[in-house]
C-alpha positions as CSV (number, residue, x, y, z in Angstrom):
1,M,-16.6,-4.4,14.6
2,D,-16.4,-4.4,11.0
3,L,-15.1,-1.6,8.4
4,S,-18.6,0.0,8.3
5,E,-18.3,0.7,12.0
6,L,-14.8,1.9,12.1
7,Q,-14.1,5.4,13.6
8,L,-10.9,7.2,13.0
9,D,-9.0,7.2,16.3
10,R,-7.8,10.8,16.4
11,E,-7.4,10.8,20.3
12,S,-4.7,8.0,20.0
13,A,-3.3,9.6,16.9
14,R,-2.8,12.8,18.8
15,L,-0.6,10.9,21.4
16,F,1.2,9.1,18.7
17,I,2.2,12.0,16.6
18,P,4.5,13.5,19.3
19,L,6.3,10.4,19.6
20,K,7.8,10.6,16.1
21,P,11.4,11.9,16.0
22,D,12.3,15.5,14.9
23,W,13.9,14.4,11.8
24,C,10.8,12.7,10.4
25,H,9.0,14.9,8.0
26,G,6.9,12.8,5.7
27,D,3.5,13.6,4.6
28,Q,1.6,11.6,7.3
29,T,-1.4,13.5,8.5
30,L,-3.3,13.2,11.8
31,D,-6.1,11.5,9.8
32,D,-3.7,9.0,8.3
33,A,-2.4,8.1,11.6
34,A,-5.8,7.8,13.1
35,T,-6.9,5.6,10.3
36,L,-3.9,3.1,10.7
37,I,-4.3,2.9,14.4
38,A,-7.8,2.1,14.1
39,L,-7.3,-0.5,11.6
40,A,-4.6,-2.1,13.5
41,R,-6.7,-2.3,16.6
42,M,-9.3,-4.4,14.6
43,K,-6.6,-6.9,14.0
44,E,-4.5,-6.3,17.1
45,N,-3.5,-10.0,17.5
46,G,-2.8,-10.7,13.8
47,R,0.0,-10.5,11.2
48,F,0.6,-7.1,9.4
49,L,2.1,-6.6,6.1
50,E,3.2,-3.2,4.9
51,I,4.4,-2.8,1.3
52,G,6.3,0.7,1.1
53,T,7.6,1.7,4.2
54,S,9.9,4.6,3.7
55,A,10.9,6.3,7.2
56,G,8.5,3.9,8.9
57,E,5.7,6.4,10.0
58,G,2.8,4.1,8.9
59,A,4.6,1.1,10.4
60,A,5.0,2.9,13.6
61,A,1.3,3.9,13.6
62,L,0.1,0.2,12.9
63,L,2.3,-1.1,15.9
64,Y,1.0,1.6,17.9
65,G,-2.6,0.8,17.2
66,A,-1.8,-2.8,18.1
67,R,0.0,-2.0,21.2
68,D,-2.4,-3.7,23.5
69,G,-2.3,-6.8,21.5
70,T,0.4,-9.2,20.1
71,A,0.4,-8.3,16.3
72,T,3.7,-8.5,14.4
73,L,4.4,-6.4,11.3
74,T,6.7,-7.2,8.2
75,G,7.5,-4.2,6.0
76,V,8.7,-4.5,2.5
77,D,10.6,-1.6,0.6
78,L,12.7,-1.1,-2.4
79,A,14.8,1.5,-1.0
80,K,17.4,1.2,1.9
81,Q,17.6,4.8,3.1
82,V,14.8,7.3,3.6
83,Y,14.3,9.2,0.4
84,Y,14.4,12.5,2.2
85,D,17.3,11.7,4.5
86,K,19.8,9.3,3.3
87,S,21.4,9.1,6.7
88,R,18.3,7.3,8.0
89,K,17.5,3.7,7.3
90,V,14.1,2.6,5.9
91,G,11.8,2.0,8.8
92,D,14.0,4.0,11.5
93,V,11.1,5.7,13.0
94,V,9.7,2.5,14.5
95,A,12.7,2.2,17.0
96,E,12.5,5.7,17.9
97,A,8.8,6.3,18.1
98,V,7.6,3.0,19.5
99,P,10.9,1.3,21.0
100,H,9.0,-1.0,23.1
101,L,7.3,-2.3,20.0
102,A,10.2,-2.6,17.8
103,G,10.7,-6.3,18.4
104,R,7.5,-7.1,16.7
105,Y,8.7,-5.2,13.6
106,T,10.8,-6.9,10.6
107,V,11.6,-4.8,7.7
108,I,13.0,-6.1,4.4
109,T,14.7,-3.7,2.1
110,G,16.0,-3.7,-1.3
111,A,13.1,-5.8,-2.2
112,M,9.8,-5.4,-4.4
113,S,6.3,-6.7,-3.6
114,D,7.3,-10.0,-5.2
115,R,9.3,-10.8,-2.1
116,V,5.8,-11.5,-0.3
117,L,5.4,-14.3,-2.8
118,G,7.9,-16.4,-0.9
119,M,6.7,-15.6,2.6
120,E,5.2,-18.2,4.9
121,G,1.8,-17.9,6.7
122,S,-0.9,-15.5,5.9
123,F,-1.5,-11.7,6.9
124,D,-4.5,-10.3,8.4
125,L,-3.9,-6.6,7.7
126,I,-2.3,-5.3,4.6
127,H,-1.1,-1.8,4.0
128,I,-0.1,-0.8,0.5
129,D,1.8,2.5,0.2
130,A,4.7,1.9,-2.2
131,A,5.1,3.1,-5.8
132,H,1.8,4.9,-6.7
133,S,1.9,5.1,-10.4
134,H,-0.5,3.0,-12.2
135,P,-0.6,-0.1,-12.0
136,W,1.8,-0.7,-9.0
137,A,-0.7,-0.5,-6.1
138,V,-2.7,-3.2,-8.1
139,F,0.2,-5.4,-8.5
140,D,1.3,-5.0,-5.0
141,M,-2.3,-6.1,-3.9
142,L,-2.1,-9.0,-6.2
143,C,1.1,-10.3,-4.5
144,A,-0.3,-9.5,-0.9
145,L,-3.5,-11.5,-1.8
146,T,-1.4,-14.6,-2.2
147,R,-0.7,-14.4,1.4
148,A,-4.1,-13.3,2.7
149,E,-7.0,-15.4,3.9
150,P,-10.6,-14.2,3.8
151,G,-11.3,-11.8,6.5
152,A,-8.2,-9.9,6.0
153,I,-8.1,-6.1,5.7
154,V,-6.4,-4.5,2.7
155,A,-6.0,-0.8,2.8
156,F,-4.4,1.4,0.1
157,H,-2.9,4.9,1.2
158,D,-3.4,8.1,-1.2
159,A,-6.6,6.7,-2.4
160,N,-7.9,10.3,-2.7
161,Y,-5.0,11.9,-4.6
162,T,-5.2,12.3,-8.2
163,A,-1.6,13.5,-8.7
164,A,0.7,11.6,-10.9
165,L,2.1,9.5,-8.2
166,S,-1.2,8.6,-6.8
167,Q,-3.3,7.2,-9.6
168,A,-3.1,3.4,-8.9
169,A,-4.8,3.5,-5.5
170,Y,-7.2,6.2,-6.7
171,F,-8.3,4.2,-10.0
172,F,-8.7,0.8,-8.0
173,S,-10.6,2.5,-5.0
174,R,-13.2,4.0,-7.5
175,V,-13.7,0.9,-9.4
176,F,-14.2,-1.2,-6.2
177,A,-15.8,1.5,-4.2
178,G,-19.0,-0.2,-3.4
179,H,-17.2,-3.1,-1.7
180,G,-14.9,-1.1,0.7
181,R,-14.7,2.1,2.3
182,F,-13.0,5.5,2.2
183,I,-11.5,6.3,5.4
184,G,-9.5,9.5,5.4
185,N,-7.0,9.3,2.8
186,H,-7.3,5.6,2.7
187,F,-9.4,3.1,1.0
188,A,-9.9,-0.3,2.9
189,F,-11.8,-3.3,2.1
190,E,-12.4,-6.9,3.5
191,Y,-10.9,-9.6,1.5
192,R,-13.6,-12.1,1.0
193,G,-11.8,-14.4,-1.4
194,P,-11.5,-14.2,-5.3
195,T,-15.0,-13.1,-5.6
196,P,-16.4,-12.1,-9.2
197,E,-16.6,-8.5,-8.1
198,L,-12.8,-8.5,-7.1
199,V,-11.7,-9.9,-10.3
200,E,-13.8,-7.5,-12.4
201,A,-12.3,-4.7,-10.3
202,I,-8.7,-5.9,-11.0
203,L,-9.5,-6.2,-14.7
204,R,-11.2,-2.9,-15.1
205,S,-8.5,-1.2,-13.2
206,L,-5.7,-2.7,-15.3
207,D,-7.4,-1.3,-18.4
208,L,-7.0,2.2,-17.3
209,T,-4.0,4.1,-18.5
210,W,-0.9,2.9,-17.1
211,Q,1.9,5.3,-15.8
212,A,4.7,2.6,-15.4
213,A,6.0,-0.8,-16.8
214,L,6.2,-3.7,-14.7
215,P,9.4,-5.7,-15.0
216,P,8.8,-9.1,-16.9
217,K,10.6,-11.1,-14.0
218,L,7.8,-9.9,-11.7
219,L,5.2,-11.1,-13.8
220,V,6.8,-14.3,-14.2
221,A,7.1,-14.6,-10.6
222,L,3.4,-13.8,-9.9
223,H,2.1,-16.4,-12.5
224,G,2.3,-19.4,-10.2
225,P,1.2,-18.0,-7.1
226,L,-1.8,-16.1,-8.8
227,H,-3.1,-19.6,-9.9
228,D,-3.1,-20.6,-6.3
229,V,-5.5,-17.9,-5.3
230,F,-7.9,-17.5,-8.3
231,S,-9.6,-20.1,-10.4
232,E,-7.7,-21.2,-13.4
233,A,-9.7,-18.9,-15.9
234,D,-9.6,-16.0,-13.7
235,A,-5.8,-16.3,-13.1
236,M,-5.3,-16.6,-16.8
237,R,-7.5,-13.5,-17.5
238,I,-5.5,-11.4,-14.9
239,M,-2.2,-12.6,-16.5
240,A,-3.3,-11.9,-19.9
241,R,-4.4,-8.4,-19.0
242,L,-1.2,-7.8,-17.3
243,L,0.9,-8.9,-20.3
244,E,-1.2,-7.1,-22.7
245,R,-1.2,-3.8,-21.0
246,D,2.4,-4.0,-20.1
247,G,3.3,-4.6,-23.8
248,H,1.1,-1.7,-24.8
249,Y,3.0,0.5,-22.5
250,M,6.3,-0.7,-23.6
251,S,5.3,-0.1,-27.4
252,N,4.3,3.3,-26.6
253,V,6.6,4.4,-23.8
254,Q,7.3,7.6,-25.3
255,I,3.8,8.8,-25.7
256,Y,3.1,7.8,-22.1
257,T,6.2,9.6,-20.8
258,D,5.2,12.9,-22.6
259,I,1.5,12.8,-21.3
260,N,2.8,11.9,-17.7
261,K,5.0,15.0,-17.6
262,G,2.2,17.1,-16.9
263,L,1.0,15.0,-14.1
264,W,4.5,15.0,-12.6
265,H,4.5,18.7,-12.6
266,R,1.2,18.5,-10.7
267,E,2.6,16.2,-8.2
268,L,5.6,18.6,-7.5
269,E,3.3,21.4,-7.0
270,R,1.2,19.4,-4.5
271,R,4.3,18.6,-2.6
272,K,5.3,22.4,-2.4
273,L,1.8,23.1,-1.2
274,L,2.0,20.4,1.6
275,A,5.3,21.8,2.6
276,A,4.2,25.3,2.7
277,Q,1.0,24.3,4.8
278,K,3.3,22.5,7.3
279,G,5.7,25.6,7.5
């Protein structure tokens, strides 16, 4: 099976959703879970990577999808506690929802996506659901691609949200739409190596309006590994674009901040609407 044949596994998702603990009230929908379960089944004997874990709803769905296989999952998250419940640790849903699969799960907290650069081996399924403001999802993808072999599946969550926190995945998925597939609120593509189409999509995405700065130490960390994946010329083009756009953002940070205030307001309104619909 390839991505073009993938069907949302809503039947399994309906069995999975009730397994989540009562305290878990993230914004994972039935289709979100159904997508992750279906993707995980495609690579059920592989190695999974999740950048952005929070409570662990996505992680639990991925493990549930691979329950008949041997897949392992490594999660990376900057936070140590769940943002909406500080009494809970990042990833706690896994141990409560799928305790029999928790031994396959490793979560690394207090870390950003550059932690992936030092990991051993390669990953077969990569789920990106961390900072959504542009260009974070693209940067997270670049880090992840340093540990991916051709044939790996890369999936972005919130690829269909246009609110303030969702622009990075939205932008990249539109630029690269012809080489992947929208599945529910995810955009997924099969990594076929550093193709010209992928390089151009990265560059075009980075040219779109940024909403955040990338810390210089992360750009320094990415520089070497990027050359291990892309050709010398393409790695230089990508790094030059990152440095140029990061510098432009920092030089005009107040303008960007003012512009993004309206987008943040839209995001808050979206969250209120979601909360009302769940209520």
